[in-house]
N, C-alpha and C positions, 0 to 999 in steps of 0.2 A: 548572475548576482552578487555574489561573495569572492567567486573563482577568479572572475576574472581582475579583480584589484587584489584582493590579501593573496599570501602565499598560504595554501591548504588550510582554508579557513578553518574548520572545525578543531582541528591539530590549534590553530593559532590562538582562536577564544578560549578553548578550554586550557592551554599553558599560561596564557595571560592570567586566567584566575587565580590558576593554582599558584603561580610564581609572585600574584598581588598575595596573597594569605600566606604567603612562606615566608615574603619581605617581612609582613605586618606582626607575627610570630616572632620573627629572629628581633625585630624593633623591641618588641617590647619583654622581649625572654632578656637579650643583655648587651645588644647593639648601643641603644641610649644609655650608657653608661661607657660606651670607649671612646665618648666625642671629647675626652680629657688627654687621651692619649692618640686619636688618628686627626682629632678635625684639625683642619687647617685657618679655625675662625681668627685665632692670634693675628694673622697675615693680613686679617682685615679690621681689628677690632672689636671682634668679637669673643677672646679668649673667653677660657673657663675661669670666674676669680678665683684667686685666696682663699682660703677660710678665714671668718671674722672671731675673731679675738673676743673670748668672753665679756657679757658686760657691754658687749657695745649698743649703741641705743638704737632709736627705732629706724633714724633717717638712714644709718649705715645698713640696717638690717634689709629696707626695702630696696637700698641701693643695689644691692649686693642679690637681691631674691631678684631686681629686673636683668641687674648683668648674666647671673645664671641661667634665667628663661631665654635673654638672647641666645646665648655660648648655644644653650640646648636649640634651640629652631635654626641654627646657622648649620649645625651637627646635622640635623637632620635633613637640610634642604641638599647634603654633600651625601648624604647618605640615599635618597632618593633619586638624584642625578646618577651612583652608584646605579642600583640599581636597574633605573629607566637603559642605562647603556648596554649594560647588562644582556638586557632582554630584547633589545635592538641589533647587538653586535652578532647575536646568538643567530637572530632566525636571518640577518643580510646571510649571515655565511653557512646557516644550514639548506634555506629554502631561497635561492632568489628568482627574485622574480621580478617584471618588466616594470610594474609599478611600486616598487616596496617601500622606494624610497619615500612616495606619499602612503602610503597606506599601513607601513611600520614604524617609521619614524615620524611622520604625518600624525598619526595616533600619540604613537608617544609626545611629540609638543604639546599637543590638544588637553595629556592627561596633565602634564605639566602645569600649563600657564594655570587650567582648571583649578588644580588646588592652592597655587600661585592668589588666584582671584577670592577665593574662599576663608585664606591666609586671612587678606584685607579686611574680608566682609568680620572675620573674629576682631581682630584691630578695632572697627568703626563700634563696634558692640561693646566693648571696653571702652571706648571714647564716651558713647551713651552713659556708663554710668558716672562718669567721670563728673561732666557736663551737668546731668538733672539734677547730681548732689549738689553744685556750685549751684546750680540755680535756684534750688529749694533753700539751700543757707542766706543766697543773695535776696531772695524774699521771705525769707523769714525772722532775720538782723541785716537793715538794711545798715551799710556800709563797711560789712565782715567780709565785702568781698571787691577788689579791687578792679577798676575800669579794664586797666593792661589784661588781669588776669584771665577777666573775661573773655576779651579779645584775643588773644592767645592761645584756647582752647579752640575758638571758632579754625584758627589758624591753622589750629592739629588738624583737626576735620579738612580742613580745604586742601591739606597735604596728602592725608590717606586715599579721599574721594579723587585727585586731579589725576592720582597717580591709576587711578580702578579704574576709571573712564579710560585712562590711556592703553591700557593693556585690554582691558577689552572692547577698545574698538578695535586694534588691532588684530585681537583676536578671532573676531567676526570677519574681518579681510580675510586671515587667513581660511578658517571654517567654510569659505563662500567656496573660495579658490578648491579648496579639500574635494567638497561638497561637488565643482565641475569634471576634476581629474577622475573624481570614481566613477560620475557617468561618459567621460570619457571611456574608460574602461568597457564599459559594459556597450556603450556605445559598437567599440571596435571587435568583442569577442562577439555581440551578434552581425556582424557586418562580417566579420571573417565567417559567417554560415550564412550566409545570407539566402542563398541559394536554397536552401533546407528549409527555410523559416519563412521567406516570401510569397509559400500558396497560403500560410495560415492567414484565418480571420483576423481581421487588425494587426500585421504585421510592423505598417509602417506608424502604426498608432504606441505599441508596446515600443519598439526602439524610438521611436524620438519624444513619446511623453511618459511613457512610462519609467524607462530609466532616470530621466529629470526627477521626477517625483519621488521614486523609490531612492537614491544618493538623497536627494533632500532631505525628506523624513528619517528617513532610518538613520541620518548625520545629527537632524537637530535632538532625535530621540534620543539618539546615546550619549549626545554631550547632556543632554538633560539631567539623562541616568547618572554620567560620572558624576555633576553637580550634587543632584539627589546625598549620591551614596560619600562624595566626602563632604560637602553640608553636613550630614551627619555624623561623621568620623569628627568632623572638629568640635561641634555645638552639641551632640551629644555628651561627652563629658562637662562643657559648659554648662548645659541646662543640669547635671548631676550635682556639680559644684554650687549652685546658686540655688537648687529646691534645699539646701540642708537651711535657709532663710524659712522654707514655707513649716510650718511643722502640724498644721491644720487644715483639711480641706473639709470644702459644705457638705454636709448628711454622714459623708465618712465620718469625720472627726482628726483625732490625730494619726498624722503618719508620718513616713520614713523617705525622701526622694520622690512625695506623690505628685510632681509635677512631669518624670517623668512616663510615670503608668500614666497618667490622664492624658500626654503627646500620643501615647502608644496604642492607647486601646482609645482613643478617638478615632485616631487615625486607620484602624484596621476595621470599625465597624462602617465607617465611611465608605472605606474600599470596596468593602462588600457591598454596602446599600447601593453604590454609584455602578460597579461592576453587573447586579442584579438587570438594573432601568437600562443597561445599556448592549444587554447580551444578544439581543437580535442584530445588533447595530451591523455586524459585519458583515454578517449573510446579505442584508438589504444592501449595503453599497457596494457590494460583487456582482449580485442580481442587478442595479445600477448600471455597471459600465455595461454587460451584455447587453440591456435590454437600451443603451442608448448604442452601442456596435451596431446592432442588427438597424435599430434605423439610420445611423449614419450610411453604413454600407448599402444600404437598399437606394437612399439618397443619391448615393456617388452613380452609384448603374444606374439612375433614370438619368446622371448628365448623357453617358453614352447610348445607353438602347431606348429607344421611343416606349416599350412594352416593358419598360421595368418604370419600377415607383406611379403605378397607378393608384387612384384615390382610394380605396379599399383597402390593396396591401398599407398603403400609407396611414391608412384611418388606423387600420389594427396594430400597427407598428405603435405609432405614435401612444394609441391608448393603454398600452403597455408599458411603456414610458410615464406615461400621466399616473398610474395606477400604482407605479415601484413607488416618483415621486414623494405622493399621498399617502403612503405606506413610512417612508423613510419622514416625512413632517412629523407625522404623529407620534416615530418614536424618537424624534428628536425632540417632540415637548415633552412629553414626561419625563424623560432622562434628564434634560438639560434645567426641568424644576427641580425633580429630583438633588443632583450636582448644584445647582447655583443656593437654594433652603441649609444645603449642607455647609457649605463653605460660607457664608453669611453667619447662622449660628457658631461656626468653630472663631471667627473673628473675636467670640465672646467669650470663648470657654477660657481663655486664662485669668481672663478677669476674674470670672463667677470664680473658680479654685484658687484666685488671690486674696479672695473676698474678705475672709475671716484674718489673713493675715494684714491686710491692709487697713482693716478698722481695727484690729488692734493698736497698728502703729508699729508693727515690728519690723518694716522695712522702710529704706532712705526709699525719695523718689530716684533716685538713681538706679538705687538697686531692683525698682520695680521695670523700671525701659528693658534692663538688661534681659531681666525673665522675661518679660512679653516678649521680645525681640528673639531671644533664644528659642524661647518656647515654637514662635512662629517659624524660624528655624527647621527647627527637629521635624514638628508638626509637615511642613512642605515637604521635606524629604522624603516621609511615610507616608504624604499622599501624589507623590508621580504617579502614581496609574490612574488617580480621578482627574488628574492635570492635566494626564498626555493622551486623557482616555478618547476621544474625539479622533486625536492627533493616531492614535492604534489602533482605531477604525476607519483610516484613509490607507494607512499602513499595511493591514490586511489584506485589506480590497487589490490592495495596486500586485502584491506579493501574489495573491493568487492566479492573477492574469500572468503575469511576468515567470510564475512556475508554472500555468499549463502551457507558456510559450515555449519554457524550455524541456519542456518534453519531449517534442522532437531531439534536442540536443544530448550525445552520448556525454552526461556528465561525470561520468568514471573517468572521460578521456584526461591524458595533463593539460594543463592548461594554455601548453606554449604550442597547442594542434595547428596555432593562426601563429606560432610569436614572432615570425620574420615582422609579420603586421602590428601587430600588438607592441612592438618596438619602437615601430616609427612615428603612432602617436602618442607615446607616453612621454 
């Protein structure tokens, strides 16, 4: 499943996690302060601004702060790209693989574009604050806001949104090709060993259907996980800063940075409850595929042999299918009941947490919108397992079937056992 597409999969993914943590520590340790001396932003209009003189007015301070933020952001992208290139270059040289351009370089591109889209989402969140503050001012003081300023704010949102839609569409196009390349790699890997595998029950289904489903589900879950982690990295500090406006929570009373802890505790609680509700689903899905395969196999034999697929046998096999489906339906019923109730109540949690702050008039409409949107992003990142549980169950079922299928293959053998065949389709 992985050896066919990734070089030394266990080491590759372990090194990715280790390298990511190292780069994060280096950035927050000292690299973020090196932009003024190493950054290339001044060539593109994102140079670090000169220090302001004492007594500078508020407009100058605001402009300087914006220029500094843009310069640091541009420097981070340089740092991020350099870290990715070093990682990709190392693996391309250390462990050449027929599919390295897609598996290594393609994964790196997915990571980078994901971060870029998350940053656009952060920009949209900032826009919400400015826009809704303007709406509040316009509604409370007629004539205080010029029509031109109002429409320019809408135009600003449109610029960000169009860029997001453009790159998100190209991103999904690339991911679709990435998934199919992974399926192609698995197909080639199995077909190169087909003589050893062809006698296994359901071998054709494993190669034709399960490879497609495994690549698609794994990549979908992987992209969602990366998106959740990056959203958390981007929005958690933002929510932490916005939580300074919230001095009190219902029932609990006065707190510091309470919204962050509310998001974490609510998400952990929901993940635990939903996991318990869906704990039986992976086994039932796996059994479902087995009884379906047994029923399908008997019908296929019945096409060629008159003595096969007799009514009593077919009736018994279909009874097994029916029994397992009914158990699945029942388990999914209470799983979805718990999950949907939790998610619907979760929509109200930020409003409940902000209740005392809103009632006391301690925040503006724009800040409230920023807080709610940042809260939902952080909460959604922590709820990755809840939102993906059904898909994870399906993946576990497919993985078990392919794992049983691969038991006939010596997985300790290097992936170039049939390298000439693999290179032809890569």
